[in-house]
N, C-alpha and C positions, 0 to 999 in steps of 0.2 A: 452298558454299565448297570450295575445293581446297587441299590441303596442298602447300606449297612450301618447300624448304630451299635457301638460298643461303649459301655460306660459303667460307672459305679456311682451310687448316690447314698444319701442318708438312709435309704431303705435297705441297702445291701451291704454297706461298709461302715465301720466305725470311723471316727475322726482320725484315728491313728493311721488308717489306710488311706483315707481321702487326702490327708496332708502330705503323704508321700507321692500320691498321684498328681496333686495340684501343680499346675504350671504357672509360674510367675509371669507377669506381663513381659518382662525382659526376655523370657525364653519362649514366648509364643511363636514367633516367626521361625525360630530354629526348629521347634517341635513340628510345626506345620510342614516345613521343608523336609523334615525327616519322614513324615507320614507320606507325602506325595512322592517321595523318592523311593518308596517301596515298590516292588514289582507289580503288585496287584491293586494298588491304590492310585486312582487318577485324580480325585478331588477330596478335600478334607476341610471340615470346620471343627474347631475345638472349643468346647464350652467348659470353662473351669471356674466354678463358684464355690462358695462355702458349703453348699449342699450337694454338689455333683461335679463329676468330671466325665464328659462324654465326647466321643468322636463321632461325627456324622460324615460318612464317606461314600463316594461312588467307587465301586470296585469292579474289577473284571471277572472275579470269581469269588464265591462265598468263602470256601475254606482258605484259599490263598489270602483273601482280604482280611479274614479274621486273624489268621496267623500273623500277618504284617502289622496290623493295628495292635494286637496284644504284645508283640515284640517291642514296639515303640513305648507302649504304656509301661511294660515291665522295666524297660531301660529307664524311664522317667522315675519309676518307683524304686529302682535299685534292687530288684528281686527277680527271680525266674518267673516266666509267664504262669507256670502251674501254681505259684503261690497266690496269684490273683484270682484263680478260677472261682473260688467260693464267693467272691465279692462283685464279679462282673455280670452284667446282663447283656444279652445280644438280641437285637431286633433286625429282621431282614425284610427288605422290599416293602410290602403292604404294611406289615407290622411296624417297620421303621417309620413310615410316614405317619401312622397313627400315634406312635410314641412322641415324635417331634411335635405334632400338633397338640397333643395333650400337655406336653411341657409348656408350650407357648400359651395355652389357655389357662395355665395355673393349676391344672388338675393333678399334676404330679409333684407339686410343691409341698414342702413340709407344712406350710400354712396354706391350705387349699384356697385358690383364688387370688393369691398375692400377685401384684402386677410387676414387681421388680424384675421377675425373670424375663419379661419382654425386653427390658433395656439390656439385660445381660446377653440375651440371644442376639439382639441387634449389634451389640459391641463385638460379639464373637464373629458374626457374619462380616461386619465391616473389616475386622482385623484379617480374616481369611481372604477377603477380596483384595485387601492391600498387599497381602503376601502372595497373591496370585495362586492360591491353592483351591479356588473354586472355579467351576465351569458351568455349563448350561444346566445340568441336573441339580446341583446344590444351589445355584442362584434361584432357580424356580422354587425349590423346596423351602429355602429360607424366607423368600419373599412371601410365599403363601402362608408359612407358619406365622410370620409376624402379623399378617392380615387376619388369620384365625384368632390370634390372641386379642387383637383389637376388637374383633366382633364379639368375642366372649364377654369382654368387659362393657362393651357399648350396648349389647342387646339383652343382657341378663342382669340379675341382681347379685351375681357372685361377688361383686365388690363389697357387698355388705359384710361378708365374712372374710374378704380378701385382704386382711391386714398384712403388713409387712413382717418379715422375720424380726426386725427390730421392735416393732410394736408388741409382737407375741412375747419376745424375750423380756421386755420391760414389764409386761403383764405378770410374768412369773416373778420378776424381781420385786414387784410391789407387794407380793405376798410375804416377803421377808422384812418389810419395813413398816413399822407402826405408822398408820396414817397414810400409807401409800407414797406416791412419788412427788406430789405437790410440795414445793418448798424445799425439796431435798437437793443439796449441792451435788453436782455431777461433773464427771470428766469424760471426754471422748478422746480416745487414743487412735489417731489415724484421721486423715482429712480427705480420703478418697470418697467414692460414691456411697459406701456403707457408712462411713463416718459422718458424711453430710446428712444422710438419712437419720442417723442417730441424734445429731444435734437438733434437726428439725422436729423429730418426734418428742424428744425430751422437752423442747421448748413448748410444743403444743400441749403436752401433758402437765405443764406447770412446774416442772423441775427447775431448780436454779438456786444460786447462781451457777452458770455453765462455764466450763473451761475446755479448751481444745489444745492438744499437743500433737506434734507430727515431726517426723525426721526432717522434712522440708518445712522450715519455719514460715516461709511466705504463704504456703497453702493454708497453714493453720491460722495465720493472721486473717487471710481473706475469708475463710469459713467463719471464724469467730465474729468478724465485723458484720457479717450478714445476719447474725442472730443476736447481736448485743452481748456476745460471750467474750471471754478473755482468752488470749493465747499465751500458753506457757511453754518454755523451751523443754525439749526432751530431757535435758540434763537435770531439770528440776522435777522429774517425774515422782520420786519418792515423797518430796514435800507436797506436791499437788495431791497425791493419793491420800495423804494424812488429813486432808481438809474436806474430803468428799464422802458421800455415802454410796454413790452409784458410779460405776465405770463401764463404759461401752468400748470394748477393744476391737478394732476392725482395721488392722494394718495389712500390708502386703509383705511384711517381713518374713524371712525364711526361718528365723529363730524366735523363740519366745521373747516378748518385750517386757512382760510383767513376770519377771523371774521370782523365785522364792526369796532371793536376797533383797531385791527391790521392794517387794511387798512387806518383808519383815522390817526393813528400815522404816517404811511408811507406818506400820502398826506401832512401832516404838514411839512415834511422835503423835499418835492419835489418842484422843480422849476415849478411854475404854467405856465410858458410860453412854456413848452416842449410838450404840447399836452396831450391827454387822456392816462390814464393807462388802458390797455386792458387786462382783465382777462378771460382766456379760462378755464372754469370749465368742465373737461371731466370725472369727478369722479361721481360714484353713490355708496353710498350717496354723497351729494354735498360737495365739498371742500370750496366753497364760500358761506358765510352766506347770506340769502335772502336779508337782509337790505343793503348789500354792493352796490347793483345796484342803490340805491337811492342817493348815494353820488355823489356830483358834480365832474366832471373830471374823472369818472370811467365808463368804458363800460364792461358789463359782457355778455359773450357769453357762454351759457350752452347747454345741450342736448335738452331741450325744444325749445330753439331759433333755434338751428341748424335744427331740424326737421321741423320747420315752414318756414325756409328760403331756405334750400337746395331744389332744384327742378331739374328735368331732370334726366339723367342717361346715360348709355352707348349707343352707336349707336344701332339702332333698330336691325340691322343684327347681332351684337355681342350678344345682349340680346336674340334674337331668337335662336341663335346657342346654347347658354347655356341652354335655355329652352328645346331644343331638346335632349341635353345630359341628363338633369335631367329626362325627360320623359322616355327615353330608359333605364336609370339606375333604375328608379322606377319599371318599368315592369320586369326588370331582377331580382330585389330583391324580388318582389312578386312571381315570378316563383320559386325562391329558397324557399320562405316561403311555397308555396303550396306543393312543392316536399318534403320539410322537414316534413310537417304535415302528409303525408301519410306513412312516414317511420315507425313510431311506430305501425301503423295498419298492415303494411306488416310484421313487426317483430312478432306481436301478432298472425297473421295468420300462419306464419311458425312455431311459437312456439306451436300453437294448433295442427298442423299437426304432429310435433315431438312427442307431448304427445300421440296422437292417435296411432302412429306407435309403441312407446315404450310400451303402454298398450297391443296392440295386440301381440307383440313379447313375452311379459311376459306370456300372455295367451297361446301362442303356446308352450312355453317351458314347461308349466304345462301339456298341453294335449299330447305332444309328447316328453316325457323324453328320448325316444330312439334315438333322433337325436344327432349326434356328434357335437362338438364345431364348426367344420369346416362347417357342414351343416347349423347350426343355423346362423353362420356369413354370409354365402352366402344368406340365406333367408333375413336377415336384410339388406344386401346391395341391394338386388333386390327391397325390399319394399321401401327403402329410395329413390332409383332411380326413381321408379314409381311416388312417391309423389312429388319429385323435378321436374320431367317433367310435371306433371299435374299443378303444381303451377307456373312454370317458366313464361309461356306466360301471364297468368292473372296478375301476379305481375309486370311484365315489362310494360304491357299495362296500369295498374292502375297508375303507376308512370308517364307515359306519359300524361295520361288524367288529373292527379292531377296538372300538371304544367300549364294547360290551365285555363283561367278565369272560375270561378265556379267549379273548379276541386275538391274542398273540399267535394262535394256531393259524389264522388266515394269512398273516404275513409269512409265516414259515412255509405254508402251502404254496404261496406264490413263488417263493424262492426255489422251492423244490421243482415245481412245474416248469419254470422257465430257466432253471439252472443259473439263478442270479447270484452274483458274488457281492454280498453286502458286508462291509467291514464289521467285525464283531465289536470293535471299540467305538462304535457310534455313540454320540453323547447320551442317548437314553436307551435303556434296554427293556426287556419284557418284565412284566410284573405278574407273578403267580396269583391265581385267584384264591389267595389264602390271607385273610386278615386275622393275624394271630394264630393261624393254623399251621399245617405242615405241608411240605412238598418234598420231593426227593432229596434236595440239598438244603432244606430249610430247618432251622432249629426253632423251637417254640420261643415266644417273646421274652421269657424269663429264665432261659436255660443257657448254659455255656458248655460247649462240647470239650472233649479232651484236647489239650493244646499240643500234645506231643506228637510223635510219629510224623507222617508225611502230610498232615493237614496244614 
């Protein structure tokens, strides 16, 4: 099996594309089933957040796996695969491992160093495990990625700049409000993970009074009670909007919640002298309808605007420290992959030796029926010891060599010399010695091949 990552993020796609690609929680299992039901895809993990939609997959072939994944993503987006080509990136084998580890460490986030992505990766992994779409390769990859993310935050100072997307968005919002956020009434629309983070961050920054609304009223009540906020029914959204200065919208709705009509009604009941109504749209698909930004007295800050405005990142030393952690962990994972690749070959070699020994012992029993059971057992033990001693040093050495860059050639050589039949669908496959480089069937880490034809 080969590792393949295919995805789109805030770096490569506008919100309009990401919201079409986004997979709602109710559709995750169906989409994962669709992925592993493809001919070349054996395992799959799907990450769908406000900033990225990525598929991590174990595939039996690069071109076939890429075509299968792109077909599922195109079906999700409701467009032909070629229409996604300009927005997708592809990482293969070693480059795929590096990408996943960089994502887990927060190096690929809009706000570099933010820790929220770790929880999102953990949720994606658990969901895929529950849907039975993961196997040995992705289990190992995801477990190691989560460990890498924890190391990055525990061993470096990247957390100093690793604010959440919510914190960054509220920082932008503060620039539109005289006096900042302290004492400003605020409303959070949505009571999921992002909504809860919004309430917590607003409370920490001194905004208030705070209100929460959600389609499921019980969740809104529970979240509000945790922070001394009030819960308002979704039917009262226009009235609630008219009384606040800041709105954090982060629902999982498939259609905009803050429509032009809803916001217009809210503005009609709002004191025009109180300043702008700042709407932070952190949802994908969008919670704020596109036309709302054109209304007078309204400021909309969405993912597209954040990507364009946010600049900089953690201190160079912290970023470099995390990069070193990622580099070392990538090499460690590749070493594991190479060692795991040779294991089926070694097992096949020992199996071939056992078959030869068994055949010769049966032949001996036919030719020397006069041997006692004790004599035959002693002969069998002696032959097995000889074979084990002959194979011990070569198999130990080939495992050592296989763990080095380019080590996959040794397993291939053993298979050729002894004519070993090792299933090509074993859980772990070879890894080319190219980290972000090229190989005969490898594309660069940020390129997408043509999706048509026989690929």
